[in-house]
N, C-alpha and C positions, 0 to 999 in steps of 0.2 A: 622196564619198570614193572611193578607188580600190578597186573591188570585187575586183580580181584579186589583191590583196595576199595573200601567204602561200599561195596555191593557184592553181587555174586551169591548172596545167601538169600534165596527166595523166602526162607522162613525166619529171617531175622526179626527180632522183636522190635517193633517201632514204638518208642516211648513218647516221642514228641515229633511234631511235624512242622516244618518251616514254610509250607506252601500257603499261599493266601487263598482262603476259601470263603464262601458265603454259606452260612448254615441257616436253614429255616427249620425251627422246631414247631410242629403243628400238633397241639395237644387236645385230646378230647376232654371236655369237662363232663365227667360222669362220676357216679358214686364209687365205682370200683377203682377208677383211676385216682379219685380224690383221696382215698385212704392211703395213697402212696406218694403224696406230693413230696415228702421229704426225700425219698429215693430218687424221684424224678429230678428234683432240684439238684441233688448230688450228681446225678448222671450228666446233666447239662453243664454243671460247674466243672466237672472233671474233663469233659470233652473240651471245654473252653481253655482249660489249662494245658491240654495236650497240643493244641494248635498254637504255636508261639508267635506266629507272624503278626506284626503290628497291623497288617492289613486284614486280619481275620475279621469278618463281620458276622453278626448274628441277628436273627429276628425271632421273636416268640409270637406264635399265633395260637389262639384257643378257639375251638369250635364246638358247638353243640347244635343248636338250630340255626346258628349263623356263624360266620367266621369273623373273629375280631382280632385286629393286630394289637397285641398287648405292648409290644416293643418293636418299632420298625427298625429296619436295617441300621446297625451302628457298629463302628469298630472301637468305640470308646469303652474300655474295659469297666470303667466305673458305671456307665449306663447299663452295661450287661449285668453287672452285679445288682443294680437296682431293679432291672427288669426281672431278674431271678426272684428277688424279694416280692415283687408284685405278683409273680406266679403263685406264691404261697397264699395270697389272699383271694385267689379265684375260687368262686363257689360253683359246685357242680350243678348240672341241670340240663334238660332239653334232650333233643334227638341227636343222632349221629350223622350230621351233615358234613362228612369228611371232605367232600368236594369244595365246600366253602372254605375250609382251611387251606386246601391246596391252591385254590384260586387266589387267596390273599398272598401266597408265596409267589405264584406266577406273575402277578401284577408287579410285585416289587422287583422280581428278576428282570422283567421287561423294561422297567424304567431305570434300573441301576446299571447303566452303561458307562464305563469310564473310558475316555479316549476312543470310543468305538469298540472297545474290547469288553465283552461281557465276561465277568469273572465266573469261574466254575462254581456252580451252586450245588449244595446238597440239601435235600429236603428229608427230614426225619419225621414221619407221621406216627404218632402214638395213639393207638385206638384199642377198644375192647369190643366184644360182641360182634354180631354179624350185621352186615349192611343189607337192608332190604333191596330187592331187585333193582329198582330204578335208582336208588341212592348209590348202589354199587356201580351202575352204569355211569352215573355222573362222575363218581370218584375216579374211575378208570380213565374216562375221557379227559378229566382235568389233569391227571398224572401224565397222560400222553402229551398234553399241551406243554406241561413243564419240561418234558424231555425235549420237545422241539426247541425249547429255549436253552438247551444244553445242560439241564439239571439232571442229577441222579436222584432217584427216589428210593428211600428205605422205609420199611414199615416195621414198627415194633408192636407186636400183638400181645395184649394183656388179657388174661383170663379166657373167656369163651369166644375167641375170634375164629374166623373162617380162613384157614391158611391158603386155600385155593384162591379165594378172593384177593387176599393181600398180595399173593405172588403176581397177580395180574396188575395190581396198582403199583407195586414196586417194580424196579427194573427187571428182576428175575426172582426165582425162589431163594437164591442165595442172598438176596437183599431183604429177606423177611426174617425178623428175629423174634421167635416166640419167647415170651417171658413166662413160661409155664412154671418153672421152678422159682417163682417169686421174683421180687424185684432185685435181689442181689445179682441176678443174672445180667443185669444191665451193664455191669462191669465188662463182661465178655463182649457185649454189643459194642461198647466203646472201642475195644481192641480191634474188632472186625471192621468197624467203620473206618478206623484209623488206617488199617492195613489196605482197605479197598480204595479209600479216597485220598490217601496221602500221595500226591504226585508232586515231586519237588524238582526244581531246576537248580543245580548247585554251581555249575561252572561251564564255560565254553572254551574250547581249545581249537584254534588259536584265538586269543582274545584281542590280538592286534594283528591287522592284516595290511597288505600292500594296496594302496589305492589303485583302482582300475583293473585289478586282477580277479579272476574267478577262483573260487576255492571252496573247500568243504569244511564244515564246522562240526566238531564233536561236542554234543551237548551232554554233559554228565549230570546225573540226578538219580531219582528213584521212582519206581512205580509206572514206568512208561508202558509196560505190558498190561496195565489195568484197563486199557481201552476196551470198550465192548467189542470193537472191531479194529484190529491193529492197522488195517488199511486206511482208517480214518484219522490216524495220528498226523498232525501237521506242525511244522516249525514256522513261526511267524517272526518277521524282523520289522520292527518299527524304526524307520530310518529318520534320524534328526527330528524325532517327535512328530513327524508329519505323515510321511508316506509309509504304507504297509505292504510288505511282500510276503506271501505265504507259500511255503514249499513243502512238497511231500518228502519225508526222509527216505534215504536210500536204504538205511538199516534201522530197525527198531529193536532194541534189547531193553531189558528191565531197567538197567542202570545207565544206559547211554543211547543217544540217537546220532546218526550221521546224516547231516543235512547239507544240500547244496545251498550256498549262501548267495545273496544278491551281490552283484558287482557294485562296489561303492566307488564312484569315480574320483572324488577329491580327497585330499588329506584332511584329517580333522573331522571326518564324518563319524557319527556313532549310530549303532543300531541296538535297540533293546530287544531282548529275546523273550518270546512267549511260546508256549506249547499248547496245542489244542488236541483233545482226544476224540473230537467229534466233527471233523472237517470244518472247524472254524465257527461252530455254534457258540462255543464259550472257550475261554482261555485261562491257562494257569500263567500268572505273571511271575516275573523274577526281577532281581536287581542286576542280572547279568547283562553286560553290554560288550559289544565288539566295536573297536575303533580302528580308523585307518591312519597309516603314516605314508609318507612318500618313500618309495624305494628306488634304488639305483635301477636304471633301465635294464631290462633283461637282454637287450640286443647285443651289448658288448660281449656277453658270455657266449652267445650263439656263434660268434666268429671263430672262437678257439675250438674247432671241431676235434682236434687231436687230443684234447684233455678228457680223461675219463672222470666223470663226476661220481662221487660215492654217496 
């Protein structure tokens, strides 16, 4: 078969993403940001359109002297649309307490556990100006706390921000997007975030296995090399909706993983597939399942030693 199908092009343009993510937008309420609400509104709206999973969840947080959840985590597209309209009505004011905004995101990530799996979260913090020393310290500490919950943190810097500061708050300097050339540049930010955070599980081969046998599964998808550390990639199997087994892949490539799968003893068992990029802190979920069937015992084949198997 053609192995390159569906992947193999590291620079392919991703226009949409089917992975289920949780997005937290943390916006500074300030005069300089306020003049650009329309662009910010479009930015969020376009990002919402690129992630097509029905499980996509978003939350809007605004911060100045305190962090306020304007719209708590929801996957209801209509609520997201209304939350966006609410953003339009926000009035600027106050100080830059970025840590307050990040904290509101962390709290929601902490409590948003489904089936014991924490969904991969992306925090996008939009800010301007420089953070005073202790405020910077708080923001960095809060961002690190979000990371321990498996979140990725991006910073979008508007106007006179301090890039060195933002690089410490964000995951890396590659996660900082300066919008120096005006807000039209936000379009490029969307593409970068999409490319970095779109990790999809598309299929598993084989999807049907023999009960009681050990095997390896090839997980096909996209973006597996986006892990901050490839050693931390994990495949997780949720068996019959109850038991979870997590395995380290034998091979990690951008468009596939090869994982040892747990032995499923009985026929009719199913395992749902998840992938973690951070040793199990958070997971990318999928609708991909593996199920078992009863197979003819392998012993009878072993007796015919004279037959060459191809």
